[in-house]
N, C-alpha and C positions, 0 to 999 in steps of 0.2 A: 546638595555641597557638603551639608551637615553629615549625611548620611556615607559619602567616600572618605570623607575626613577621621569620621570614626572606624571606618572599617581597615585606610592606614594605620590607625592608632591600635588597634585591636590585633592586625597582623603585627603588628613592633612588639608590643605586651605579649603574645604568644611566642617568638620567638625569642625575648630575654628570660621569659619564664623558661621556658625549655633549658635552657643554656643555665638556668640557677639552680633548677632542679640536679641538672648531671655534675656541676659543680661541686657541690655538698656531700660530704663523705658520709659513707655505709655507716647505720646505726649497728649491725653487727660485723662482730667480728673475731666471733668466735670466745672461746675464754678468756682471752685478755680483752675483749670488750665488755666480757659483765664484771670481772674486775676495774675496769678503767669505769664500768657505766658507775658503777658504786660510789669511786670519789668522784665523779660528775655529780652526781647529785649530793653530796658531802660538802661539795668546793661554786655549787649552784651561783651562787652570786655573781658569779663572773663569769658566767656562760654567754650573755648578751656581748661581751666585749672578744669572745674568739669569732673566728671569719665565719666558724658554722654556726655562730650565733646572727651574726648579720646576716649570713644566707637563708638563715631559716625564717626569718623577721622580712628580708625581702621579697621570699615565696609568698608569706601571708599579702603584703600588703599590695605582689603583682596578683595574685589568685583571689583578690575580693576585687582591685580592679579591671580584671580580666570579664567575671563573673557581669561584674556594673553592667558595664560596656556593652556584651550580651546580651542584657535585659534592656540596656536603654536601645540597640539596633533590633531588637523584635520590636519595639514600640514603633519606631521610627518604618520598618519594613510595612508591618499593617496595614 
């Protein structure tokens, strides 16, 4: 029963993780991206409040959750 629940959660986490990664904007936007990148590091205090910042944080949390669930599933299946 626990194995089946974890498999379903794993599938849901993987789909949400894929969606969140695809929603993020690219880091490389040519010359304008390099100029904006310098401004972004200067004004980095508000980076976490932007949509890209929230998506980045959500990506990190979902990736860690995906790895933990994969590890637990590998222990249960053995």
